[in-house]
N, C-alpha and C positions, 0 to 999 in steps of 0.2 A: 764397558769391558775395555782393560786393558789391551789393546791389539800386540802389543809387543812381547805379551807373556800367553803361556798357553791358558786357556780357561780352566778354572778348578771346580770339579764336582765332589761331593761328599754323598755317600749311600748309607742310608739309616736305618738299621732294624733293632731289634731288643738284643739276640745274642751274639749278632756279628759272628755267626760261625758258616752260615749258608749263603741266604737269598743276598745279602748285602756284600759279602765276598766274591760271590760269582757276578754280581754287577759290576764291582770295582775291576776286576780282571777282563769282562767282557768289554766294558766301557773303552778301557785300555787300549784293547784290541780293535774293536771295532773303528775308534777314532784314529787309528794309524799312530798312537802314542801324542797325537795334537792336544791331549786333554791331561791334564795333572788330576788323577782317579784317587779317591781315599774312601775308608769305609771304617763305621763304628757302630758301637752297640750302646742302648740305654742300660742295659744290664749283661755284659760280654760274658760268654762262657769261657772265654780265656784261650780258646784254640779252635781251629778251623775244624769242620766236620769232615774227616777223611775221605768221603765221595764226594764234598762238592770240590776237593781237590783233584780228586781222580778224574770226574768227568772233565775238568779243565785241561788236564795234561793228555787226556785222550786225543783232546783238540790241539795238542801242542801249544797251550796258550801259558806263559809262565805263572808260575805260582810262588816263587821263593819269597817276594816280598809279602805275601798276604799272611795277615795276624789278625787275632780277634782282639779288639782294644774298645776302650771306652770312649763315648763321646765327649768326656771331659777334656781328652787330651787335646781336642781342637777347640777350645771355647774362646782361645784368643786369635783363632786364625778366620780369614775371610775367604768365602767360596763364591762364584758366580752361581753355581746352583748346588741345591741340597734336594735329596730325593729320598723320601720314606717309602719302605718297602713292605711294610706290615701295619697291621691298624694299630698294636700297642706303641709302636715308635711313633706313628703320626698323632696319637694323642697325648704323648708326652713333649712331642715336638713339631706340634700343628705348623710352626713358623720358625725355622732355625736362625737363631739372631745373627749368625755370622755369614749368612748367605743372601744375595741378593734376590733369589727366587727360591721357594720350596714347593716342591709338586709331590702329590701322594700317588705312588704304583703299587696297588695291594698285589702281592702273590701269595698263594698257598706256601707253607712252610715246609718241605720236604723231610725235615727232621721231626715232624709229627709222624711221618710214617716210617721214618728208617733210623734205627739208634746209632750211637756212634760205633757199636761194635759190630754191626750188620755188614756183612760182605757179600751179599746175595746179588745176582743178576737182576733182580725185581728191584732192588733196592737201588742199583746204577740206573734202570730205566726210569725211576723215579725222579732222580736227580738229573737225568737226561732231559726230562721233559722241563723240568724246572730251568734248565740252564737255555734250553731253546725259546721258552717264554720270555725270559729276561733279555736275551738276545735280540729278539723279535723288537720288544719295545724299544730297546735302545737303538736298533737300526731306525727305526720309525722316527724318535726323535731327531736324531742326526740328521736324517733326511729333511726333517721339517726345518731344522736349521740352516741346512742349505739352502731349500727352497726359499726360504727368507733371504738370505745373503744373495742369490741369484736374481730375485726379483727386485730388491733395493738397486742393485747395479744397473738393472733395466730401466727403472725409473730415472737414474742419473743420465742415461745415454738417450733418453726419449726425445724425438725432434721437436723443432718447433716450440712455440710458446707455451710454457706450462706455469700457470700462476702458482702462488704458494700455497693458497687452500686446498686446490686440487691436489697437488703435489703431495700436502700433509695427509690428506683423504687417502690417496692411494698408499702411503706407507703404513697407515694403520690398519687398511684393509688386509696388506700383505701379512702384519704382524697377526692379525685376528686369525686368518687361514691358518698362518702356521701354528698356532696354539691349538686349534680344532681338528686339522686334518688327518692326524692319524687316530682319532677317537672313532668308535664305532658307528656314531649318528653323526658323523662329520657333515654329510652331504644335506642331511635334515636341516642344521644350524648355517649354512652358507647363506641363503637368500636373505634371512633376516640381518647376517652380518653385512652384506653388501648393501642392505637398505638403509641400515643405521650410518653407514661411512658414506654414503654416496646420495641420499636424498635430498641434501640440499642442492644438488645438481641437477634436478629434475628427475632422478631415477624413482619414479612413482612405484612401480611394480617390477619384481624379477621372480623366475620360478623356474622350476625343471618338469618338463613335460618326458614321461618315459613313452618309448616308442613299443607298439604291439602290432602283431598281424603281421601280412605279408601282403607286398604288391600284387595288384594295385589297390588294395582295401587295408591300408594299414590306419591306424591311428594313435594319435600322442595322447597320454592320459596325464594330467596333471599330478605332479607329486608335493614336494616341499616347496612353498612360495612365501612370497612377504609382500603384503600391499592388500588394496581391496580386491574381492571376488573378481574372477575373470573366467574366460572359458575353460571349464574343466577337461573338455575333449577335443581334441581337432582331430577332423576326418578327412583322409585322402580321399579325392575324386578322380576316379580313372580317367587319363585323357586331358586334364586339366591341371593348372598351376592350383595348388592348395595352399596357399599361404608362404610365407617366409619360413616359418619353421620346419615345413616340408621342403622347402628349397635348399635349406641347410642340410637336411638328412640327405637330400640327392646328390649334393655337391660335395659334402662331406669335409666342409670348411666354415669359418666364421664368415658370417654376413653383417653388412652394416647399411641401414636405411637412413640416410640424413633426413628423408622425408616419406614417411611410409605412405602418403597419397600418393605417391608415383610409383610405388612397389607394384608391379601387376598380380592380382590375385591376394592383394594383404587381407588378412582375416581380422578384423575389428573387434575386440572384445569391450570397447568403450562403452557399450549402453549398460553392459553388466556391472560394469566397473566405477562408472561415472567419470572414468578417466578421458582426458583429451591428448591421444598419444600423438607425439610428432616424428620421434624417431625410435629407432629400435637397433638391438644388436641381438643377435642368435648365433649361438655357437655349439656345435655337434659335440657329444660327448661319448668317446669309443670305448670298447671292451680291449682286453688284451690282443685279439685277433684283428683288431682294426676295424671293427662294424660299429656302425652307430647306434647305440642304444637309449639315448635320451639326448635331449637339448635343452641347453640355458638358454632362456628369453628373457630379454629387456624391455620395458615400455617406458620409455621417458617423455616428459613433458616439455623438454625443451630440446634442442640441438645437440647429440653426444659431441663430445670434444674428439678431435683426429686421434688422441692418444689413448682414448677409452678402450678401443677394440685392440690396441696393441698390448694393453696391460690385461685384459681381460682374456685374450688369448693364451699368453705365458702364465696368467695365473690360474685356469681352469685345466691347462696341462699340466703344471706342478701338482694341481690339488687332485688330479687323477692318480697319481704316483700309487696309491694304494688301493686302486681299483675304482671302476664307476659307479653311480650310484644304483643300488639295487631296488626293485620294484617289492612291494609288500607282498 
């Protein structure tokens, strides 16, 4: 992407009268004008739906430049991103040739329920629902891009010696997280993504334990994980150290064990997994009230790098922007 120019996005649908126009205006608004935004249709109606304009104007979002136009008007142009917002457009343009990346965000078409002549409050409410769904999706995507940018900057500033292989793995992991972090099942996919990028550095197992119960009889129940089978449940023992994961719950901060053998009360799952754990990182995951609801746990077969905890602390903090992992 040329950093000297605003990135360019084009939103595509069939008629280019409702969803894509809403997305064009909202993207421009949510990005503070830092994106060049366009929309088009595979079979444009030729005019915006009146209620699409009304629900934007009631939010004081500019609409003067919005028009329904054909995708063919953009055939010779290049874009950083293309978004299809209906299944028909996705089928006709699964990959927009002028864009570096094409994504599919399907939204129900409010025009299926509201005619161009409809002037009812019910019709307005249908379009408001569409507006807010599209707005939230754009907000999440822009937040993911900011997450990626911020963590790339963090990697550039990490202290000490960081070899190129590990640095490249960090960057791939960050980009992978940015790709999935706003999806409904993002937390379920995170451990496998971490394993894929970091297993060459001895990261043999990682997973998320969900916290249940009340002190002093709490338990940590394993959720999403990647690697060989390990302890499915960790129990708190009243009056005693109950392992590194419960220590992280109690302290509410990331913990690192360079040598797990020296960690008081460390709970070994190696017998079940066949692992020979050398080092570990545990990071609590908090809800919006600041309460620990889960922990992310790593078992590594070699010493973790001093920068690993710095990266994972920032990564898990950013990944939590759309909420902590949910139990079934």
